N, C-alpha and C positions, 0 to 999 in steps of 0.2 A: 504495500502497500504506499504510492506515494505522497508524500507528505504538504498540508495545502499554502499556496502560497502568503507568506503574511500581510495583513492585511484583506483577504480574501475567506472570513471562515463565514459559512452558512449555516447556521441558528435559526433559529424560531424566531426571535426578533426583529433580521432580519431580512425573511423572505417575508414577515407582517407589513413593514415599512415598505418596501419594496409595495407589494400590492394594494398598501395606504396610496402612497404617490403617484401609482397609475390611476386611480380609483379617482384622485381628487383631478389631475387634469385630463382623465378621460368626461367628467360634469363640467367639470371649470372651462375648457373652453367652450360645450356648448353657451357657454355660459355669457360669455365675452361674446359671440359671435351674436347674439340679441344687443348687443350695448350699440353696435352701430348707429349712426344719424340718419342715413337713407337703404329703401327697403333696396333692394338690389336689381335692377332694370337689367340686367347685361348679361342676364343667364339663359341658360337653354331651353328651363320654358315657355318663358317669354316669345318663345318660335316656333312652337308649337302647329304652331297655322301651318308656315311656310313648311312644316316636314310630313307635316299629312294632307295636302296634297301632290306632294308626289309621290306617295306612300300607294302602290294601291287596296282597291276594297275589295271588303273577305269576300269572296264566291262557297258558297261547302259544294264538297266533288260530290253527286252521285253516281258512283259508279255501282252498289252497288244497292237495293232497296233490305232497309232494314228491318229488324223484325219486331223492334217495336224504336218507334218512330219519338226524337228528343224536339226540347220547346225549349227553346229558348237557349239560356248553356249549360241546360241539360242534354249528353250527346246519345246520339242514335246507338242503342243497342242490338247486338244481335246476339243468340241464340247456339247459331253451329255457323261453324265455317260455312260460305259459298260452294257445293258442287259442281259449278262451274266457271270459275271465276277465267278473267281473258284480260292479262294485256294488251292497251295499244302499240 
């Protein structure tokens, strides 16, 4: 077993101290970000309309008739694998 470096001991106190410093830095960073004087108007969320115009719209693929039709966010359901599956 190698002796540890001088001043680099790992005991419970040092581990807990590092955890506390890490938690304080994590929580403190978000709090300081709320202190800005003006809202961020140069972010990517403000350019969502420009991106939306470029992206294609969703069109569902109707290759096989589902056993259980889906509605809204609920996907279509299939009870068996299709017997006559063909690729185009």
